[in-house]
Every structure is written in C-alpha cells, then in structure tokens.
DOTI-887749 format. One line per 8 residues: number of its first residue (from 1); for each residue x, y, z of N, C-alpha, C. Coordinates in pm, whole numbers, plus 50000, padded with zeros to 5 digits. Layout:
N
NUM) X,Y,Z,X,Y,Z,X,Y,Z; ...
***
This chain:
145
1) 48279,59557,06440,48344,59475,06340,48435,59376,06409; 48463,59266,06343,48560,59169,06390,48676,59165,06292; 48798,59156,06347,48919,59153,06267,48995,59026,06303; 49039,58953,06203,49122,58834,06226,49267,58876,06213; 49340,58876,06324,49481,58914,06325,49568,58790,06334; 49676,58784,06255,49764,58668,06266,49834,58667,06402; 49833,58551,06467,49891,58536,06599,49986,58417,06598; 50106,58436,06652,50206,58329,06655,50202,58254,06787
9) 50210,58122,06779,50222,58038,06898,50327,57931,06870; 50383,57877,06975,50484,57772,06963,50413,57639,06944; 50445,57569,06836,50387,57439,06809,50464,57324,06874; 50567,57357,06947,50646,57256,07017,50647,57289,07165; 50766,57291,07223,50780,57325,07365,50880,57440,07377; 50867,57517,07484,50963,57624,07512,51081,57564,07587; 51203,57595,07539,51325,57542,07600,51423,57656,07623; 51520,57632,07711,51627,57729,07734,51712,57738,07607
17) 51752,57859,07568,51833,57872,07445,51975,57822,07466; 52038,57788,07356,52179,57750,07358,52257,57870,07410; 52346,57851,07509,52420,57965,07566,52495,58049,07464; 52535,57990,07353,52605,58066,07250,52513,58151,07164; 52382,58132,07178,52286,58205,07096,52206,58308,07175; 52248,58334,07299,52179,58437,07377,52280,58512,07461; 52237,58623,07516,52325,58707,07596,52352,58837,07526; 52446,58912,07581,52480,59043,07526,52514,59034,07378
25) 52471,59132,07303,52498,59146,07159,52439,59033,07075; 52326,58975,07120,52251,58877,07040,52107,58926,07028; 52027,58854,06949,51884,58886,06938,51807,58845,07063; 51870,58772,07154,51806,58726,07277,51895,58762,07397; 51907,58893,07429,52001,58934,07534,51963,58884,07673; 51836,58858,07700,51793,58812,07833,51783,58661,07843; 51821,58590,07737,51820,58444,07734,51681,58387,07769; 51574,58446,07713,51440,58394,07736,51423,58264,07658
33) 51328,58181,07703,51305,58052,07639,51267,58070,07492; 51302,57971,07410,51272,57973,07267,51188,57851,07232; 51123,57858,07117,51035,57750,07072,51117,57641,07004; 51105,57519,07055,51165,57403,06990,51054,57332,06915; 51041,57363,06791,50933,57311,06709,50885,57421,06616; 50782,57393,06541,50734,57494,06445,50663,57611,06516; 50678,57730,06460,50602,57846,06506,50475,57850,06421; 50362,57838,06487,50234,57833,06417,50171,57972,06410
41) 50114,58004,06296,50045,58132,06277,49899,58100,06249; 49812,58154,06333,49669,58133,06314,49596,58264,06344; 49475,58280,06289,49402,58404,06314,49342,58408,06455; 49343,58527,06513,49279,58550,06642,49177,58661,06621; 49053,58636,06656,48946,58735,06637,48957,58845,06741; 48954,58970,06696,48955,59086,06784,48838,59176,06745; 48783,59245,06844,48672,59336,06820,48723,59475,06789; 48648,59546,06707,48685,59683,06672,48562,59763,06635
49) 48584,59891,06611,48477,59981,06571,48526,60068,06455; 48434,60100,06365,48460,60195,06257,48394,60325,06298; 48465,60437,06282,48412,60567,06319,48284,60598,06242; 48203,60685,06299,48073,60716,06240,48084,60771,06099; 48190,60846,06070,48210,60900,05935,48277,60797,05843; 48303,60677,05892,48365,60568,05816,48506,60600,05768; 48576,60689,05838,48711,60724,05796,48819,60686,05899; 48778,60625,06010,48873,60580,06111,48828,60444,06165
57) 48921,60376,06229,48883,60254,06298,48971,60234,06420; 48922,60154,06514,48996,60115,06634,48973,59967,06656; 49082,59894,06680,49075,59752,06713,49130,59734,06854; 49054,59663,06937,49095,59635,07074,49179,59507,07072; 49308,59521,07097,49400,59408,07084,49405,59320,07208; 49383,59377,07322,49385,59296,07444,49402,59380,07567; 49377,59319,07681,49392,59385,07810,49423,59281,07915; 49477,59325,08026,49509,59231,08132,49515,59299,08267
65) 49513,59218,08370,49518,59263,08508,49607,59167,08585; 49696,59220,08665,49782,59137,08749,49791,59200,08887; 49803,59116,08988,49814,59165,09125,49895,59069,09208; 49958,59122,09312,50026,59034,09406,49928,58980,09510; 49800,59018,09498,49696,58971,09588,49696,59038,09724; 49782,59136,09740,49792,59200,09870,49778,59351,09861; 49875,59416,09797,49872,59562,09794,49915,59624,09661; 49942,59545,09559,49985,59599,09430,49896,59546,09318
73) 49876,59629,09217,49796,59591,09101,49855,59656,08976; 49844,59586,08861,49887,59641,08733,49780,59611,08629; 49750,59712,08548,49656,59700,08438,49730,59723,08308; 49686,59655,08202,49744,59678,08070,49633,59676,07966; 49653,59752,07860,49558,59755,07749,49632,59792,07622; 49585,59740,07509,49647,59768,07381,49540,59788,07274; 49556,59894,07194,49463,59925,07086,49541,59963,06960; 49477,59949,06846,49532,59996,06719,49430,60091,06658
81) 49476,60209,06617,49392,60311,06553,49452,60345,06418; 49368,60375,06320,49417,60419,06189,49308,60495,06116; 49352,60569,06015,49260,60634,05923,49234,60540,05807; 49110,60532,05763,49073,60443,05652,49069,60519,05520; 49125,60459,05417,49111,60506,05280,49008,60413,05217; 48898,60469,05170,48790,60381,05125,48751,60407,04980; 48679,60308,04927,48623,60313,04792,48471,60316,04810; 48403,60400,04736,48258,60409,04748,48215,60505,04857
89) 48088,60516,04874,48031,60608,04972,48001,60536,05102; 48033,60602,05215,48001,60540,05344,47852,60509,05356; 47819,60407,05432,47681,60366,05462,47606,60316,05338; 47681,60269,05236,47619,60207,05119,47678,60069,05099; 47614,59988,05019,47665,59852,04993,47796,59854,04916; 47827,59962,04843,47949,59969,04764,48070,60017,04841; 48055,60051,04969,48167,60102,05048,48262,59990,05082; 48392,60017,05067,48494,59918,05101,48620,59990,05147
97) 48674,59948,05260,48801,60003,05307,48914,59940,05224; 48999,60025,05166,49106,59976,05078,49243,59984,05142; 49261,60075,05237,49393,60091,05299,49379,60157,05435; 49486,60146,05513,49494,60212,05643,49616,60303,05640; 49599,60426,05685,49709,60522,05690,49721,60578,05831; 49840,60628,05863,49867,60691,05992,49821,60605,06110; 49848,60476,06099,49810,60384,06206,49905,60393,06325; 49848,60372,06442,49926,60372,06566,49878,60256,06654
105) 49972,60175,06699,49943,60074,06800,49994,60129,06932; 49908,60128,07033,49946,60181,07164,49921,60076,07271; 50022,60052,07353,50009,59962,07468,50045,60041,07593; 49957,60034,07692,49975,60110,07815,49975,60013,07934; 50071,60029,08020,50078,59958,08147,50069,60062,08258; 49982,60041,08353,49973,60130,08467,49954,60047,08592; 50013,60090,08699,50002,60012,08821,50035,60094,08943; 50012,60033,09056,50041,60102,09181,50042,60005,09297
113) 50102,60052,09404,50106,59977,09529,50072,60072,09643; 50014,60018,09750,49980,60099,09866,50022,60024,09992; 50089,60095,10079,50130,60041,10207,50074,60130,10317; 50031,60070,10425,49980,60147,10539,50059,60114,10664; 50063,60211,10756,50133,60190,10882,50149,60320,10957; 50229,60316,11058,50260,60433,11141,50411,60451,11143; 50470,60499,11031,50616,60503,11021,50683,60601,11118; 50611,60704,11161,50676,60803,11248,50634,60790,11395
121) 50557,60684,11429,50521,60656,11567,50431,60758,11634; 50353,60834,11556,50267,60935,11616,50125,60885,11643; 50101,60756,11625,49969,60700,11650,49870,60719,11537; 49911,60781,11430,49825,60805,11314,49858,60704,11204; 49756,60635,11153,49775,60544,11041,49796,60627,10915; 49902,60600,10844,49935,60675,10723,49953,60576,10608; 49925,60623,10487,49938,60539,10369,50045,60596,10276; 50119,60507,10216,50216,60545,10114,50170,60479,09984
129) 50154,60560,09881,50107,60510,09752,50216,60538,09648; 50245,60438,09569,50343,60451,09462,50278,60401,09334; 50289,60479,09228,50230,60440,09100,50322,60470,08984; 50296,60405,08873,50375,60427,08752,50289,60397,08630; 50327,60459,08518,50258,60435,08391,50362,60431,08280; 50355,60329,08196,50441,60316,08078,50353,60311,07955; 50394,60381,07851,50318,60381,07726,50414,60356,07611; 50381,60257,07528,50460,60224,07410,50373,60246,07287
137) 50428,60310,07185,50354,60330,07060,50444,60297,06942; 50381,60250,06835,50452,60228,06709,50353,60253,06596; 50402,60293,06482,50318,60323,06368,50302,60204,06274; 50200,60212,06189,50180,60110,06087,50094,60165,05974; 50098,60098,05861,50009,60123,05748,49963,59988,05698; 49861,59985,05617,49813,59858,05562,49739,59880,05432; 49734,59776,05351,49661,59780,05224,49584,59650,05208; 49467,59660,05151,49384,59542,05126,49446,59459,05014
145) 49447,59328,05032,49500,59239,04928,49388,59185,04845
***
C-alpha cells in the first residue's frame, strides 16, 4: 500500500533565530535555524504493508546512512505500526479500514566506530570497537475522515 503523509518544508529560507527567541527556557533551546517564510505542507508518499489478517499495518517512514568515510558509520530507520479497526470482511471489495488503534512510531539510530593499532607495543594489531543504539518511540491513534 502507499500512504500519503503530510510533510512540512520551509517555503522561504532558514535563518538564525532572534537571540531573544531562543536559548534556555524557550521552544528553541539550541538556537537552531528557523524558517523565514511560509511553512508548506504537502503529501509525501510512503510504502507500507497490511498484515495478512487485515488487522495490522506497517508504514516505512524512512531510513538513512551516515559515515565519516573512514572508521565510523551510523544507520537510522523509522516505522509506524498500528492495529486496524475495519468495516466489512477482509479480502472483499467492501473492506475498509476505519481507524487505527495502539499505534507506535519507532525510530532507531545505531552506529559504531572501529580503530586499529598496537596500543600496548606487543607487535600484535588490535582493534577497538565502540557502538551505540538509541531507540525513540511514541504512540498514536487515527480515524478515517
């Protein structure tokens, strides 16, 4: 299945925020750039699957890969899963999903770095590997309009 999800983009340019509107105890504590112009909302097509029993679905929201080009790499992926409340019988023309319950959006970042050398001077090449994984989840529900 394909799902059209609303996606926001800046219709102007990104600029540094006014110093009085960012920093500690504001909605922009890290003073990241803000949109000077309209914020545009347009649909973005995402692929998904409906479970074989027609009572669940998964939408693939996106994935990415980043590397320093030398010894570190990071992967990311995001999915949305939910249970479907439907009208009609599955696998018939009258079937229609009416709502989503117990939805979860999950975004996972995982990465690692590897260094090689002879840190103790014993003539043996040794590797040091460091890795980490972060997982963020949030719930949602939805209803057909």
